[in-house]
C-alpha positions as CSV (number, residue, x, y, z in Angstrom):
1,M,99.2,135.5,-9.2
2,S,98.4,132.4,-11.3
3,V,100.8,130.0,-12.9
4,F,101.0,130.4,-16.7
5,K,100.4,127.5,-19.1
6,L,102.7,127.5,-22.0
7,S,101.5,126.9,-25.6
8,S,103.5,125.6,-28.5
9,K,104.6,129.1,-29.1
10,L,108.3,129.7,-28.2
11,E,107.9,132.3,-25.4
12,F,107.8,132.7,-21.6
13,P,106.0,135.2,-19.4
14,P,108.2,137.8,-17.5
15,P,110.0,136.2,-14.5
16,S,108.6,139.0,-12.3
17,L,105.2,137.3,-12.6
18,A,106.4,134.1,-10.8
19,E,104.7,132.8,-7.7
20,P,106.4,133.6,-4.4
21,N,108.1,130.2,-4.5
22,G,109.5,130.9,-7.9
23,L,107.1,128.9,-10.0
24,L,106.4,130.8,-13.2
25,C,104.7,128.5,-15.7
26,V,103.9,124.9,-16.7
27,G,103.9,122.9,-19.9
28,G,105.8,123.3,-23.1
29,D,108.6,121.0,-24.1
30,L,112.3,120.5,-23.5
31,S,113.5,121.4,-27.0
32,T,117.0,123.0,-27.2
33,E,115.4,126.2,-28.4
34,R,113.0,126.4,-25.5
35,I,115.6,125.5,-22.9
36,L,118.1,128.1,-24.1
37,L,115.4,130.7,-24.3
38,A,114.5,129.9,-20.7
39,Y,118.0,130.2,-19.4
40,S,118.7,133.4,-21.2
41,S,115.5,134.8,-19.6
42,G,116.5,133.7,-16.1
43,I,114.2,130.7,-16.1
44,F,114.9,127.0,-15.7
45,P,113.0,123.7,-15.7
46,W,112.6,121.7,-12.5
47,Y,110.0,119.0,-12.0
48,S,109.6,115.4,-10.8
49,E,108.5,112.2,-12.6
50,N,104.8,112.1,-13.5
51,E,104.6,115.9,-13.4
52,P,104.3,118.3,-16.3
53,V,107.3,120.4,-17.1
54,L,107.5,123.2,-14.5
55,W,109.5,126.4,-15.1
56,W,111.0,128.5,-12.3
57,S,112.6,131.8,-11.6
58,P,113.2,132.1,-7.9
59,D,113.7,135.3,-5.9
60,P,116.3,135.7,-4.5
61,R,118.8,134.0,-6.7
62,L,122.0,132.4,-5.6
63,I,125.0,133.4,-7.7
64,L,128.8,133.0,-7.4
65,Y,131.5,135.1,-9.0
66,P,134.3,132.8,-10.4
67,E,137.0,135.2,-9.1
68,K,135.5,135.3,-5.6
69,I,135.2,131.5,-5.0
70,K,136.1,130.6,-1.4
71,I,138.6,127.8,-0.9
72,S,139.1,126.6,2.7
73,R,142.6,125.8,3.9
74,S,141.9,122.1,4.1
75,L,140.6,122.1,0.5
76,K,143.7,124.0,-0.7
77,K,145.9,121.4,0.9
78,K,143.9,118.6,-0.8
79,I,144.2,120.3,-4.2
80,K,148.0,120.6,-3.8
81,T,148.2,116.8,-3.1
82,N,146.9,116.1,-6.6
83,T,144.8,113.3,-5.2
84,F,142.3,113.9,-8.0
85,K,142.6,114.3,-11.7
86,V,140.2,116.8,-13.1
87,T,138.9,116.8,-16.7
88,I,136.3,118.8,-18.6
89,D,133.7,117.4,-21.1
90,Q,135.2,113.9,-21.0
91,A,132.3,112.0,-19.3
92,F,129.2,114.2,-19.5
93,N,126.8,111.2,-19.6
94,D,128.4,109.6,-16.6
95,V,128.2,112.8,-14.6
96,I,124.6,113.5,-15.2
97,Y,123.6,109.9,-14.4
98,A,125.7,110.0,-11.2
99,C,123.9,113.2,-10.2
100,A,120.6,111.5,-10.6
101,N,121.6,108.2,-9.0
102,T,123.1,109.9,-5.9
103,R,119.7,111.4,-5.0
104,I,117.9,108.2,-5.7
105,Q,120.3,106.2,-3.6
106,N,119.7,108.7,-0.7
107,S,116.0,108.2,-1.1
108,E,115.6,111.8,-2.3
109,E,113.4,113.1,-5.1
110,T,115.2,113.9,-8.3
111,W,114.3,116.3,-11.1
112,L,116.6,114.4,-13.4
113,T,113.9,112.5,-15.1
114,D,114.6,110.4,-18.2
115,E,113.2,113.3,-20.3
116,M,115.4,115.9,-18.6
117,I,118.5,113.7,-18.9
118,A,117.9,113.2,-22.6
119,A,117.4,117.0,-23.1
120,Y,120.7,117.9,-21.4
121,K,122.6,115.1,-23.2
122,R,121.4,116.6,-26.4
123,L,122.5,120.1,-25.2
124,H,125.9,118.6,-24.5
125,K,126.2,117.2,-28.0
126,E,125.2,120.6,-29.4
127,G,127.9,122.3,-27.4
128,F,125.9,124.2,-24.8
129,A,126.1,121.8,-21.8
130,H,129.4,120.9,-20.1
131,S,130.7,118.7,-17.4
132,I,133.6,118.8,-15.0
133,E,134.8,115.4,-13.8
134,C,136.9,114.6,-10.8
135,W,138.7,111.2,-10.9
136,K,140.6,109.1,-8.5
137,D,142.4,106.0,-9.7
138,D,140.4,106.1,-13.0
139,E,137.1,106.1,-11.1
140,L,134.7,109.0,-11.2
141,A,134.8,110.5,-7.7
142,G,132.6,113.6,-8.3
143,G,131.6,116.2,-10.7
144,L,129.1,118.7,-11.9
145,Y,127.4,119.9,-15.1
146,G,125.6,122.9,-16.4
147,I,124.8,125.2,-19.4
148,S,127.0,127.9,-20.8
149,L,125.5,131.0,-22.5
150,G,127.5,134.2,-23.1
151,G,129.4,135.0,-19.9
152,C,127.2,133.0,-17.6
153,F,127.5,129.4,-16.5
154,F,124.2,128.0,-15.2
155,G,125.1,125.3,-12.7
156,E,122.6,122.4,-12.8
157,S,123.7,119.7,-10.4
158,M,126.8,118.2,-8.7
159,F,127.6,114.9,-6.9
160,T,130.5,113.5,-4.9
161,N,131.4,109.9,-4.1
162,I,134.6,110.8,-2.3
163,S,134.9,113.7,0.1
164,D,135.7,117.1,-1.5
165,A,135.6,115.8,-5.1
166,S,132.6,118.0,-6.1
167,K,134.2,121.0,-4.4
168,I,137.4,120.5,-6.4
169,A,135.4,120.2,-9.6
170,L,133.8,123.6,-8.7
171,V,137.1,125.2,-8.0
172,K,138.5,124.0,-11.4
173,L,135.4,125.2,-13.1
174,A,135.8,128.6,-11.5
175,D,139.4,128.8,-12.7
176,F,138.4,127.9,-16.3
177,L,135.6,130.5,-16.2
178,K,137.9,133.2,-14.9
179,E,140.5,132.5,-17.6
180,N,137.8,132.7,-20.3
181,G,136.2,135.9,-19.2
182,F,133.0,134.6,-17.6
183,D,131.1,136.9,-15.2
184,L,129.1,134.6,-13.0
185,I,127.9,131.2,-12.1
186,D,124.1,130.9,-11.6
187,C,123.7,128.5,-8.7
188,Q,119.9,128.8,-8.8
189,I,118.9,127.5,-5.4
190,T,120.6,128.3,-2.1
191,T,122.5,125.5,-0.3
192,D,125.0,125.5,2.5
193,H,127.5,123.7,0.3
194,L,127.4,126.6,-2.3
195,T,127.3,129.5,0.2
196,S,130.3,128.0,2.0
197,M,132.2,128.4,-1.3
198,G,131.2,132.0,-2.0
199,G,127.7,131.8,-3.3
200,F,125.4,134.6,-2.2
201,E,121.8,135.6,-2.8
202,V,120.8,138.6,-4.9
203,P,117.3,139.9,-5.8
204,R,116.0,138.3,-9.0
205,Q,116.0,141.7,-10.7
206,T,119.7,142.2,-9.9
207,F,120.4,138.7,-11.3
208,L,118.5,139.5,-14.5
209,K,120.4,142.7,-15.1
210,Q,123.7,140.9,-14.6
211,L,122.5,138.1,-16.9
212,K,121.5,140.5,-19.6
213,N,125.0,142.1,-19.6
214,S,126.7,138.6,-19.6
215,L,124.7,137.5,-22.6
216,E,126.2,140.2,-24.7
217,K,129.4,138.1,-24.7
218,P,129.9,135.4,-27.2
219,T,129.0,131.9,-26.2
220,I,132.0,129.5,-26.0
221,S,130.2,126.5,-27.4
222,G,131.4,123.1,-28.5
223,Q,134.0,120.9,-26.7
224,W,135.7,122.6,-23.8
225,Y,139.4,121.9,-22.9
226,F,141.6,122.7,-20.0
C-alpha cells in the first residue's frame, strides 16, 4: 500500500487502506471542517515539527467504555480525600500547553506543534474540544483534553504534575460521559497508563462500527459544565 496525498478537496481515503503502522495519508490542512471529518471517519492528525500533516488510523484501536473504567483502591482513597478540585472547560489553553511542555521537558518528541495547538484552541472556542482540569491549591496539577462528537469522546493528550492528577481527571471525565449518554472514549494509541484504567484494544473495523453508531447521537457542543 502507498500513503495517500490529500488535495484541497475535503475528503479522506478509507481507513482500511492505511499502512500497517496506521499511517493513511499526508497533507491537507487543520481546518475545523477537515479535523471533524477526520475524527468522524476514525482518523486523527499526528505529526512532528517540520513534517507535513500526517493522518492516522491505527489497527488495533484502544478504546475505553466510560462505565467500565477501572479505579484502583488507592485512587479511590485519594478521590475521597478531595485533595484535588476538578473542573471542566475552565483552562483549556493551560491544559494543552501543559501537555506539550511536559513532553518537551522530558526530552520527548511532541506532536503538539504550534499549528496543532492553534487548531485545537479554535475547536475549543467552537465548542468541539474540551478539557478536564485537576487543581491543587489553585495550581494546575494535571488534566486532559479531547474532542467530542456524538456519543464519542476522542482523547487527545493528558499530563500530570502531581501523582494521580491525570487519573482523577480521567475518572471525572468518565463520570461526566456516563451521565450524558456517551458510548466510548477513543484512546487512539495503547499505553500502560490507559490499559490499567480499563482501556482495551479492538480491531479497527470494530471501532469504526461503534463510532458510526455513536455519531448518530447529537453532539453536546459548547461550554461543558459539571
